[in-house]
Backbone as a printed PyTorch tensor [residue, N CA C, xyz], in Angstrom:
tensor([[[ 197.9110,   45.2810, -194.0400],
         [ 197.3560,   45.6370, -194.3790],
         [ 196.1690,   44.5890, -194.2370]],

        [[ 195.0430,   45.2630, -193.9350],
         [ 193.6320,   44.2310, -193.3880],
         [ 193.2530,   43.5000, -195.2900]],

        [[ 192.8960,   42.4040, -194.3330],
         [ 191.8900,   41.4020, -196.0490],
         [ 190.3710,   41.2400, -195.8130]],

        [[ 190.5320,   42.0080, -194.6700],
         [ 188.5950,   41.5460, -193.8530],
         [ 187.7490,   42.6000, -194.7210]],

        [[ 187.2760,   42.7040, -194.6110],
         [ 185.7620,   43.2470, -195.4490],
         [ 184.2140,   43.2240, -194.3380]],

        [[ 183.4970,   44.7160, -194.2730],
         [ 181.9710,   43.8650, -194.1140],
         [ 181.1360,   44.0310, -194.4810]],

        [[ 179.5660,   43.1720, -194.6960],
         [ 178.6090,   42.8180, -195.3710],
         [ 177.8730,   42.4270, -194.5120]],

        [[ 176.3220,   43.5970, -195.4400],
         [ 175.5440,   43.4930, -195.1620],
         [ 174.8590,   41.9590, -194.7080]],

        [[ 174.6450,   40.8980, -194.2650],
         [ 173.7600,   39.7150, -194.4750],
         [ 172.4380,   39.1400, -194.2250]],

        [[ 171.5540,   38.1240, -194.7570],
         [ 170.2300,   37.9150, -193.6550],
         [ 171.0520,   37.7850, -193.0380]],

        [[ 169.7660,   37.3220, -191.1250],
         [ 170.0780,   36.7850, -190.5020],
         [ 170.4250,   35.3580, -190.0380]],

        [[ 169.7110,   34.8310, -191.1660],
         [ 168.9350,   33.3850, -191.3540],
         [ 170.5250,   32.4230, -192.1570]],

        [[ 170.7320,   33.6490, -193.0350],
         [ 171.9510,   32.7620, -194.0960],
         [ 172.7450,   32.0980, -193.2050]],

        [[ 173.3860,   30.5310, -193.6320],
         [ 174.2140,   29.8380, -192.7040],
         [ 175.0810,   30.6660, -192.1420]],

        [[ 176.3470,   31.1180, -193.4940],
         [ 177.2410,   31.6450, -192.4800],
         [ 177.4210,   32.8510, -191.1080]],

        [[ 175.8490,   33.5950, -191.3630],
         [ 175.3170,   34.5410, -190.2450],
         [ 175.2850,   33.8360, -189.2200]],

        [[ 174.9620,   32.4240, -189.0140],
         [ 174.2890,   31.3460, -188.3560],
         [ 175.0110,   30.7650, -187.6770]],

        [[ 176.0360,   30.9860, -188.6420],
         [ 177.2390,   30.0830, -187.8950],
         [ 178.5960,   30.6610, -187.0320]],

        [[ 177.9710,   32.3170, -187.6180],
         [ 179.1770,   33.3620, -187.0180],
         [ 178.2760,   33.4360, -185.2470]],

        [[ 177.0490,   33.5960, -185.3190],
         [ 176.8210,   33.4200, -183.6530],
         [ 176.6930,   32.8340, -183.2580]],

        [[ 176.5160,   31.5680, -184.2140],
         [ 177.0850,   29.5630, -183.2800],
         [ 178.2210,   30.1390, -182.7100]],

        [[ 179.4530,   30.7290, -183.5670],
         [ 180.9050,   30.5070, -182.9260],
         [ 180.8720,   32.0330, -181.6060]],

        [[ 180.5260,   32.9470, -182.0920],
         [ 180.8400,   33.2970, -180.7440],
         [ 180.0400,   33.1810, -179.4610]],

        [[ 178.4980,   32.4830, -179.7470],
         [ 177.9350,   31.3910, -178.5470],
         [ 178.7780,   30.7060, -177.8330]],

        [[ 179.7840,   29.7920, -178.4470],
         [ 181.0020,   29.0540, -178.2990],
         [ 182.3180,   29.2760, -177.6250]],

        [[ 182.3310,   30.8430, -178.0140],
         [ 183.7620,   31.3840, -177.6890],
         [ 182.9040,   31.5510, -176.2580]],

        [[ 180.8880,   32.3200, -175.6420],
         [ 181.2320,   32.4450, -174.4450],
         [ 181.2890,   31.6900, -173.2880]],

        [[ 181.0060,   29.9930, -174.4000],
         [ 181.1010,   29.1070, -173.4620],
         [ 182.3430,   28.9560, -172.7580]],

        [[ 182.9730,   28.8940, -173.6370],
         [ 185.0260,   28.8430, -173.6740],
         [ 185.2440,   29.6400, -172.0170]],

        [[ 184.9530,   31.5390, -171.8030],
         [ 184.6690,   32.0990, -171.4030],
         [ 184.3500,   32.5030, -170.1310]],

        [[ 183.1350,   32.0100, -169.9300],
         [ 181.8280,   32.0230, -169.4440],
         [ 181.3280,   30.8170, -168.8590]],

        [[ 181.5220,   29.5960, -168.8820],
         [ 180.7270,   28.8080, -169.2460],
         [ 179.7920,   28.0150, -170.3240]],

        [[ 178.3680,   27.4640, -169.6670],
         [ 177.7470,   27.3650, -170.6310],
         [ 176.7110,   28.6820, -170.7290]],

        [[ 177.0620,   29.5300, -172.2370],
         [ 176.0750,   30.9570, -172.3620],
         [ 174.3990,   30.3630, -172.9100]],

        [[ 174.3310,   31.3150, -172.6170],
         [ 172.5960,   31.8230, -172.6630],
         [ 171.2790,   30.4260, -174.1900]],

        [[ 171.1480,   29.5750, -173.6590],
         [ 170.4910,   29.3070, -174.8680],
         [ 169.5250,   30.1520, -175.8040]],

        [[ 169.6990,   31.1830, -175.1180],
         [ 168.4840,   32.4930, -175.9570],
         [ 169.8750,   33.1900, -177.2570]],

        [[ 170.9640,   32.7780, -177.7720],
         [ 171.6330,   33.0590, -178.7840],
         [ 170.9440,   33.4230, -179.8540]],

        [[ 170.4450,   32.4370, -180.3680],
         [ 169.8250,   32.3950, -181.9660],
         [ 168.2270,   32.6970, -181.3090]],

        [[ 168.0270,   34.3720, -182.3240],
         [ 166.8310,   34.7880, -181.9960],
         [ 165.4200,   34.1510, -182.1720]],

        [[ 164.7820,   34.3410, -181.0460],
         [ 163.6570,   34.0150, -181.8010],
         [ 163.0170,   35.2870, -183.1870]],

        [[ 163.5010,   36.3380, -182.9130],
         [ 162.9410,   37.0420, -184.1420],
         [ 163.6780,   37.7360, -185.2980]],

        [[ 164.0630,   36.7320, -185.7310],
         [ 165.6360,   37.4850, -187.2890],
         [ 164.6600,   38.4620, -187.5550]],

        [[ 163.6730,   38.5110, -188.0270],
         [ 163.1720,   39.8180, -189.0850],
         [ 163.6680,   40.7730, -188.2670]],

        [[ 163.5150,   41.0780, -186.9960],
         [ 164.3750,   42.4650, -186.3170],
         [ 165.5080,   42.7010, -186.4510]],

        [[ 166.2570,   41.6990, -187.4830],
         [ 167.6610,   42.8060, -188.3410],
         [ 167.2490,   43.2960, -189.6740]],

        [[ 166.5520,   42.4020, -190.3130],
         [ 166.2570,   43.1100, -191.1680],
         [ 165.6530,   44.2080, -191.4650]],

        [[ 166.4890,   45.3670, -192.5480],
         [ 165.4770,   46.4360, -193.1960],
         [ 163.7670,   46.6500, -193.3700]],

        [[ 163.0780,   47.1520, -192.6270],
         [ 163.4340,   48.4660, -192.2130],
         [ 164.0550,   48.7240, -190.4970]],

        [[ 163.6450,   47.1000, -190.1110],
         [ 163.7740,   47.5150, -188.3870],
         [ 165.1310,   47.5410, -187.9840]],

        [[ 165.9830,   46.7340, -189.1590],
         [ 167.5480,   46.7190, -188.6830],
         [ 168.5630,   46.2290, -189.7550]],

        [[ 169.7130,   45.3370, -188.9290],
         [ 170.7150,   45.0110, -189.3560],
         [ 171.6760,   43.9850, -189.3120]],

        [[ 172.4240,   43.1850, -189.8320],
         [ 173.1370,   41.9580, -189.3030],
         [ 173.6700,   42.1370, -190.4470]],

        [[ 175.6640,   42.1540, -190.0200],
         [ 176.2810,   42.7380, -190.4500],
         [ 177.3120,   41.2810, -190.3630]],

        [[ 178.1930,   41.0210, -191.1010],
         [ 179.6970,   39.7230, -191.1700],
         [ 180.6560,   40.2610, -191.1940]],

        [[ 181.7990,   40.2600, -191.0780],
         [ 183.2890,   40.2570, -191.1750],
         [ 183.3710,   39.0990, -191.8910]],

        [[ 183.9270,   39.1240, -192.7840],
         [ 184.5660,   38.7940, -193.8320],
         [ 185.7430,   38.6040, -194.7870]],

        [[ 186.6230,   37.3430, -194.0010],
         [ 188.5320,   37.7200, -194.6050],
         [ 188.7950,   36.3400, -195.4130]],

        [[ 188.9730,   36.3010, -196.4900],
         [ 189.2490,   35.6180, -197.0100],
         [ 188.3220,   34.3980, -197.7560]],

        [[ 187.3970,   35.1160, -197.9230],
         [ 185.9800,   34.4010, -197.9150],
         [ 185.6610,   33.4000, -196.6920]],

        [[ 186.1830,   33.9890, -194.9960],
         [ 185.6510,   33.1880, -194.1670],
         [ 185.0720,   33.8880, -193.2820]],

        [[ 183.6730,   34.0520, -193.2600],
         [ 183.0880,   35.1780, -191.7740],
         [ 183.9190,   34.4730, -190.7190]],

        [[ 184.5120,   36.1860, -189.9940],
         [ 184.9800,   35.4750, -188.7580],
         [ 184.2750,   36.6030, -187.7790]],

        [[ 182.7500,   37.2290, -187.7090],
         [ 182.6810,   38.4610, -186.9140],
         [ 181.4050,   38.8410, -187.6560]],

        [[ 180.3190,   39.3870, -186.1410],
         [ 179.3440,   39.8760, -186.4770],
         [ 178.8800,   40.3260, -186.1610]],

        [[ 177.6160,   41.4380, -186.3840],
         [ 177.1630,   42.3620, -185.0570],
         [ 175.5630,   42.9680, -185.7020]],

        [[ 174.9490,   43.5700, -185.2380],
         [ 173.4030,   43.6950, -185.5440],
         [ 173.2130,   44.1740, -184.7950]],

        [[ 172.3810,   45.1740, -185.3670],
         [ 171.4790,   46.2220, -184.8280],
         [ 170.2570,   46.4200, -185.3180]],

        [[ 168.9890,   46.9890, -184.3700],
         [ 167.7830,   46.6130, -184.2040],
         [ 167.3010,   47.8040, -183.7680]],

        [[ 165.5940,   48.2190, -184.3680],
         [ 165.2970,   49.0880, -183.2460],
         [ 164.5400,   48.9850, -182.3480]],

        [[ 164.4390,   49.9520, -181.1730],
         [ 163.5110,   49.0620, -179.3090],
         [ 162.9670,   50.1870, -178.9990]],

        [[ 162.2730,   50.4450, -178.1470],
         [ 161.6350,   51.2760, -177.7630],
         [ 162.2600,   51.1880, -176.1220]],

        [[ 163.5620,   52.2960, -175.6310],
         [ 163.5560,   52.0410, -174.2800],
         [ 163.6150,   53.5220, -173.6540]],

        [[ 161.7950,   53.7400, -173.1130],
         [ 161.7640,   54.7510, -171.4960],
         [ 162.9160,   54.7540, -170.7550]],

        [[ 163.3070,   56.1840, -170.4180],
         [ 162.4150,   57.2680, -171.5420],
         [ 163.3110,   57.3840, -172.9700]],

        [[ 163.1870,   57.1300, -173.1820],
         [ 164.1800,   57.2830, -174.4380],
         [ 163.6550,   57.2580, -175.8490]],

        [[ 162.6710,   56.4530, -175.9030],
         [ 161.5550,   56.7390, -177.1550],
         [ 163.1120,   55.0340, -178.1620]],

        [[ 162.5670,   55.5460, -179.1330],
         [ 163.0940,   54.5540, -180.2550],
         [ 165.0960,   54.5910, -179.5120]],

        [[ 165.3260,   53.0510, -179.7390],
         [ 167.0040,   53.4730, -179.5540],
         [ 167.9610,   52.7540, -180.4400]],

        [[ 168.8400,   52.3320, -181.0100],
         [ 169.4670,   51.4580, -181.7680],
         [ 169.6150,   50.5640, -180.5090]],

        [[ 170.1460,   49.2100, -180.7440],
         [ 170.0220,   48.6760, -179.7270],
         [ 171.5290,   47.2900, -180.8910]],

        [[ 172.7630,   47.0430, -180.1350],
         [ 173.5690,   46.5850, -180.2410],
         [ 173.4030,   44.7950, -179.7170]],

        [[ 173.5030,   43.6390, -180.6940],
         [ 173.4760,   42.6710, -180.8090],
         [ 174.6720,   41.6390, -181.5160]],

        [[ 174.8530,   40.0840, -181.2660],
         [ 175.9050,   38.9430, -181.2890],
         [ 176.9100,   40.0540, -181.8840]],

        [[ 177.4450,   40.9460, -181.1750],
         [ 178.8360,   41.7350, -181.8260],
         [ 180.0030,   41.0710, -181.1050]],

        [[ 180.3400,   40.1050, -181.9840],
         [ 181.4660,   39.4270, -181.6970],
         [ 182.5310,   39.2440, -183.6450]],

        [[ 184.2780,   39.6590, -182.4310],
         [ 184.9070,   39.0080, -183.7230],
         [ 186.0260,   38.3510, -182.9960]],

        [[ 186.1990,   37.1440, -184.2780],
         [ 187.0340,   36.0410, -184.1800],
         [ 188.5460,   36.6980, -183.3440]],

        [[ 189.1060,   35.3870, -183.2080],
         [ 190.5340,   35.7380, -182.1210],
         [ 191.4290,   36.0580, -183.2970]],

        [[ 191.0490,   35.3770, -183.8570],
         [ 191.9260,   35.7750, -185.3420],
         [ 192.5260,   37.1500, -185.5450]],

        [[ 191.2610,   37.3900, -185.8070],
         [ 190.5900,   38.9970, -186.6910],
         [ 191.2240,   40.0970, -185.4880]],

        [[ 190.9860,   40.0250, -183.7020],
         [ 191.1480,   40.7900, -182.6950],
         [ 192.4420,   41.3440, -183.3360]],

        [[ 191.9490,   43.0490, -182.9680],
         [ 193.8180,   43.4640, -183.1380],
         [ 193.6680,   44.0800, -184.3510]],

        [[ 193.4040,   44.2200, -184.9350],
         [ 193.2140,   44.8270, -186.6700],
         [ 191.3970,   45.4250, -186.5860]],

        [[ 191.2600,   46.3710, -186.2850],
         [ 190.0190,   47.3880, -186.4170],
         [ 188.8040,   46.5070, -186.8430]],

        [[ 188.8320,   45.2160, -186.6110],
         [ 187.7250,   44.9380, -186.8590],
         [ 186.0100,   44.9760, -186.3420]],

        [[ 186.4150,   45.3140, -184.8730],
         [ 185.9500,   45.1960, -183.9170],
         [ 185.3620,   46.6660, -183.9090]],

        [[ 186.5550,   47.2080, -183.8980],
         [ 185.7130,   48.8820, -184.0940],
         [ 184.9180,   49.6430, -185.1720]],

        [[ 185.5800,   48.9010, -186.5510],
         [ 184.8880,   49.1290, -187.5670],
         [ 183.6860,   47.9180, -187.8650]],

        [[ 182.7490,   46.9230, -187.2050],
         [ 181.5840,   47.0100, -187.1230],
         [ 181.2720,   47.6420, -186.2990]],

        [[ 181.7660,   48.3750, -185.1560],
         [ 180.7710,   49.1390, -184.4490],
         [ 180.4120,   50.7710, -185.1940]],

        [[ 181.3270,   51.0290, -185.9390],
         [ 181.2120,   52.2630, -186.2740],
         [ 180.0940,   51.7890, -187.4410]],

        [[ 180.1620,   51.1480, -188.1800],
         [ 178.5070,   51.0500, -189.4250],
         [ 177.1470,   50.6700, -188.3780]],

        [[ 177.5880,   50.1930, -187.3610],
         [ 175.9870,   50.4690, -186.7670],
         [ 175.7720,   50.9130, -186.7540]],

        [[ 176.8730,   52.2380, -186.0450],
         [ 176.7540,   54.0440, -185.2330],
         [ 175.7140,   54.7080, -186.0780]],

        [[ 176.8250,   54.6700, -187.9210],
         [ 175.6500,   54.1780, -189.1640],
         [ 174.8950,   54.6840, -189.5290]],

        [[ 174.7640,   53.3130, -188.8150],
         [ 173.5990,   52.4280, -189.7120],
         [ 172.1600,   52.9580, -188.3540]],

        [[ 172.5240,   53.4530, -187.1700],
         [ 171.1950,   54.1710, -186.4410],
         [ 171.6400,   55.6170, -186.9030]],

        [[ 172.7220,   56.0790, -187.0470],
         [ 172.3960,   58.0630, -187.7150],
         [ 171.0200,   57.4850, -188.6470]],

        [[ 171.2040,   56.6310, -189.4200],
         [ 170.1250,   56.5870, -191.2960],
         [ 169.3620,   55.8830, -190.8800]],

        [[ 168.8390,   55.8720, -189.8810],
         [ 167.4100,   55.6770, -189.5930],
         [ 166.9220,   56.5840, -188.3510]],

        [[ 168.3390,   57.5830, -188.2510],
         [ 167.6130,   58.7370, -186.9420],
         [ 167.3180,   58.9220, -185.9260]],

        [[ 168.1060,   57.9590, -185.3080],
         [ 168.0650,   57.3060, -183.9820],
         [ 169.4350,   57.9470, -183.1620]],

        [[ 169.1960,   58.6300, -181.9660],
         [ 170.1680,   59.7670, -181.5990],
         [ 170.6920,   58.7590, -180.8710]],

        [[ 169.8890,   57.1940, -179.7610],
         [ 171.4270,   56.7490, -179.1620],
         [ 171.1040,   55.5800, -179.4120]],

        [[ 172.7910,   54.8010, -178.8380],
         [ 172.8570,   53.4450, -179.3400],
         [ 172.3580,   52.5300, -177.4180]],

        [[ 172.4970,   51.4310, -177.1080],
         [ 172.0420,   51.0260, -176.3540],
         [ 172.8250,   49.4990, -176.8440]],

        [[ 173.4080,   48.5260, -175.4860],
         [ 173.7640,   47.2880, -175.6100],
         [ 173.6540,   46.7870, -174.1050]],

        [[ 173.5760,   45.6670, -174.7250],
         [ 173.0370,   45.0270, -172.6590],
         [ 174.3330,   43.2390, -172.7350]],

        [[ 175.0550,   43.5040, -171.7940],
         [ 176.8860,   42.4990, -172.1270],
         [ 176.5220,   42.1990, -171.0810]],

        [[ 178.0510,   41.2700, -170.7410],
         [ 178.3660,   40.3200, -169.6080],
         [ 179.4730,   41.1260, -169.1020]],

        [[ 179.9760,   41.6860, -167.8710],
         [ 180.6410,   42.3080, -166.9420],
         [ 181.9940,   41.5710, -167.2140]],

        [[ 182.1640,   40.8860, -166.9280],
         [ 183.2040,   39.6420, -167.2530],
         [ 183.7550,   39.8420, -169.1570]],

        [[ 183.2750,   40.5980, -169.9240],
         [ 183.9460,   40.3790, -171.3610],
         [ 184.3680,   41.0800, -170.9940]],

        [[ 185.6090,   41.7070, -170.6090],
         [ 186.9610,   42.8830, -170.4280],
         [ 186.6610,   43.9730, -172.1980]],

        [[ 187.1630,   42.7360, -172.7840],
         [ 187.7810,   43.3720, -173.9400],
         [ 186.5900,   44.1130, -175.1360]],

        [[ 185.3280,   43.1830, -174.5340],
         [ 184.8510,   44.4060, -175.4240],
         [ 184.1200,   45.2260, -174.6370]],

        [[ 184.3920,   45.5440, -173.5190],
         [ 184.4220,   46.6110, -172.5500],
         [ 184.9240,   47.9240, -172.8910]],

        [[ 186.1860,   46.9400, -173.3720],
         [ 187.4760,   48.7370, -173.5830],
         [ 186.8350,   48.6840, -174.8980]],

        [[ 186.3550,   48.1760, -175.7340],
         [ 185.8850,   48.6280, -177.2540],
         [ 184.9180,   49.7320, -176.6590]],

        [[ 183.7330,   50.0210, -175.5650],
         [ 182.9310,   50.4640, -176.2720],
         [ 182.9300,   51.1580, -175.1710]],

        [[ 183.4190,   51.3850, -174.3020],
         [ 184.3630,   52.7190, -173.0520],
         [ 185.0600,   53.5700, -174.5300]],

        [[ 186.1390,   52.7610, -175.1850],
         [ 186.6460,   54.0510, -175.8500],
         [ 185.9460,   54.2910, -176.8080]],

        [[ 184.9910,   53.9480, -177.4680],
         [ 183.6180,   54.5260, -178.6580],
         [ 182.6370,   55.1240, -178.1090]],

        [[ 183.4800,   55.9110, -176.5580],
         [ 181.7990,   56.7760, -176.5300],
         [ 180.7730,   56.3570, -175.1710]],

        [[ 181.1290,   54.7080, -175.0910],
         [ 180.0090,   53.9060, -174.2780],
         [ 179.7890,   54.7990, -173.0130]],

        [[ 178.6410,   54.5210, -172.0080],
         [ 178.8580,   54.5980, -170.5010],
         [ 178.0380,   53.9740, -170.2340]],

        [[ 178.0240,   53.1450, -168.2530],
         [ 177.2470,   52.0520, -168.0310],
         [ 175.8740,   53.2870, -167.9910]],

        [[ 174.7180,   52.5180, -168.3430],
         [ 173.2980,   53.0610, -168.0360],
         [ 172.4810,   52.2640, -167.0890]],

        [[ 171.3470,   52.7350, -166.8910],
         [ 170.2160,   52.0260, -165.9740],
         [ 169.9410,   50.3250, -167.2600]],

        [[ 169.7430,   49.6600, -166.5610],
         [ 169.3780,   48.1420, -166.8960],
         [ 167.8660,   48.3240, -167.8240]],

        [[ 167.8250,   48.1240, -168.8820],
         [ 166.5040,   48.1400, -169.5560],
         [ 166.5210,   46.0410, -170.3840]],

        [[ 164.8880,   46.4990, -171.0810],
         [ 165.1970,   45.6530, -171.4540],
         [ 164.7600,   44.0620, -170.8220]],

        [[ 164.3020,   42.9530, -171.3570],
         [ 164.5110,   41.4100, -170.7590],
         [ 165.7440,   40.4020, -170.7510]],

        [[ 166.4060,   40.9430, -171.0340],
         [ 167.8350,   39.6780, -171.3550],
         [ 168.2910,   39.3400, -169.5460]],

        [[ 167.6020,   38.4960, -169.6880],
         [ 167.8830,   38.2620, -167.8340],
         [ 169.5130,   37.4110, -167.9530]],

        [[ 170.1680,   37.2680, -169.1960],
         [ 171.5980,   36.8240, -168.8370],
         [ 173.1210,   37.9980, -168.5340]],

        [[ 172.1460,   39.2080, -169.2830],
         [ 172.6030,   40.4050, -169.2090],
         [ 172.6120,   40.2720, -167.4600]],

        [[ 174.2340,   41.2400, -167.6720],
         [ 175.1820,   41.7340, -166.3160],
         [ 175.4270,   43.6070, -166.4440]],

        [[ 175.4850,   43.7820, -167.7520],
         [ 176.2000,   45.0360, -167.8340],
         [ 175.1470,   46.0200, -168.7610]],

        [[ 174.8330,   46.9760, -168.8200],
         [ 174.4770,   47.7610, -169.8120],
         [ 174.7950,   49.4760, -170.1130]],

        [[ 175.1160,   49.2860, -171.0340],
         [ 175.5410,   51.0690, -171.7550],
         [ 175.0820,   51.4770, -172.6650]],

        [[ 175.3650,   52.8260, -172.5790],
         [ 174.5850,   53.5580, -173.3920],
         [ 175.8180,   54.4350, -174.3560]],

        [[ 175.2290,   55.1770, -175.7040],
         [ 176.1450,   56.2480, -176.2160],
         [ 175.3460,   56.9910, -176.6110]],

        [[ 174.9470,   58.2020, -177.0740],
         [ 174.9420,   59.1930, -177.2360],
         [ 175.3450,   59.6200, -179.0900]],

        [[ 175.0650,   59.1990, -179.9820],
         [ 175.6170,   59.3810, -180.8230],
         [ 176.0670,   60.9060, -182.1830]],

        [[ 175.7380,   62.3680, -181.0220],
         [ 175.9090,   63.1000, -181.2530],
         [ 176.9650,   63.9050, -180.2820]],

        [[ 177.3330,   63.2970, -179.8680],
         [ 178.6320,   63.2380, -178.6090],
         [ 177.8190,   64.0730, -177.0670]],

        [[ 177.2460,   64.4340, -176.7850],
         [ 177.0630,   64.2040, -175.6950],
         [ 176.3730,   63.4210, -174.3750]],

        [[ 176.4190,   64.0900, -173.1760],
         [ 176.1660,   62.7460, -172.1080],
         [ 175.1700,   62.5440, -172.2070]],

        [[ 175.3790,   61.1060, -171.6000],
         [ 173.9490,   60.4270, -171.9580],
         [ 172.3770,   60.4870, -171.4880]],

        [[ 172.6260,   61.7600, -170.3530],
         [ 171.2730,   62.0140, -169.5790],
         [ 171.2500,   62.8110, -170.2830]],

        [[ 171.8500,   63.8880, -171.3880],
         [ 171.1690,   64.9330, -171.6450],
         [ 170.4150,   65.1130, -172.7100]],

        [[ 169.9730,   66.1170, -171.8630],
         [ 168.5350,   65.7480, -173.7610],
         [ 167.3430,   64.9010, -173.3000]],

        [[ 166.8480,   64.1940, -172.1130],
         [ 166.3340,   63.5060, -171.9290],
         [ 164.8610,   63.2020, -172.7310]],

        [[ 164.6990,   61.8050, -173.6060],
         [ 163.9460,   61.5930, -174.2790],
         [ 163.9060,   62.4030, -175.8880]],

        [[ 164.9320,   62.8740, -175.4920],
         [ 165.4880,   63.2000, -177.1640],
         [ 166.7780,   62.5770, -177.7310]]])
């Protein structure tokens, strides 16, 4: 029986920021020093109405986070973008990552978005497996994240990524 729950938090909440820093530290351990841009210059993009910031709380401790923001990606228009997706090693394998992703998809649907995208590092094999299992596919690079080495997208209606271009 899982004891964790997902909560909406302000992206500048102390525990939310601590979760992002824990994510950054784990990236440093896995990949060498991670990007100094891990803390976003625009936290408002993760607040209503532009987005949401979620944390996973287990017995009062924040052990995961994920965010969604609305961005424009040509030729698709407005899409949801997954950012800061992380689950502590002690919670992995308990469904928290999949639950975070499903919650972000629900948030995107609530905003009327048909597609969700993300950028990542190809070396993050566990994350890639999670995204592939959720229907994500490799897509063309988008955005200006110089640290990204992989770009993925999913249509929330289950159609293939390329179908209904622009819709």
